C-alpha positions in Angstrom: 43.5 20.6 80.0 40.6 23.3 79.5 40.0 25.0 76.4 37.7 28.1 76.7 36.5 30.2 73.5 33.8 32.3 72.4 31.4 31.7 75.7 31.8 28.0 75.4 33.5 25.7 77.8 35.4 22.5 76.5 37.6 20.1 77.8 39.8 17.9 76.1 40.3 14.5 78.4 42.8 11.9 78.3 41.7 8.3 79.1 43.4 8.3 82.6 41.3 11.1 83.6 37.6 10.0 82.8 35.9 9.5 85.7 38.1 10.7 88.4 37.2 13.4 90.8 39.2 15.9 89.6 37.7 15.5 86.3 34.3 15.4 87.5 34.6 18.4 89.8 36.0 20.2 86.3 33.4 18.9 84.6 30.6 20.2 87.1 32.1 23.8 87.2 31.8 24.1 83.5 28.1 22.3 83.2 27.2 25.2 86.0 29.4 28.2 84.4 29.3 28.1 80.7 26.4 28.5 78.0 27.6 25.4 76.4 30.0 22.6 77.5 32.0 20.6 75.1 33.8 17.6 76.0 36.5 15.9 73.7 37.5 12.6 74.4 39.4 9.4 72.4 36.8 7.3 70.3 37.4 4.4 72.4 36.5 6.5 75.6 33.3 8.2 74.6 31.1 5.8 76.1 32.6 5.5 79.4 32.8 9.5 79.5 29.0 9.7 78.6 28.1 7.2 81.4 30.1 9.0 83.9 28.6 12.6 83.1 25.2 11.1 83.2 25.9 9.1 86.3 27.0 12.5 88.2 23.9 14.3 86.8 26.5 16.6 84.3 24.9 18.0 81.4 27.3 18.0 78.1 26.1 19.7 75.4 28.0 18.1 72.9 30.5 15.2 72.7 33.9 15.0 70.5 35.6 12.5 70.1 39.2 11.8 68.3 40.3 8.7 66.2 43.3 7.8 68.3 
């Protein structure tokens, strides 16, 4: 699910979506298109999501996590 507001792009990801081709394609598109790119993930998935972005040369401006 993508949320877009105020010139920023943000994506809220569930654990099953992290690292999938679809998610990485969305992250690449947001990385290339927005002034700021934020990703929201469950806290337990933060490290995996950050590694996935790094490994795929995707720049995330801010990481957010939920304690769920």
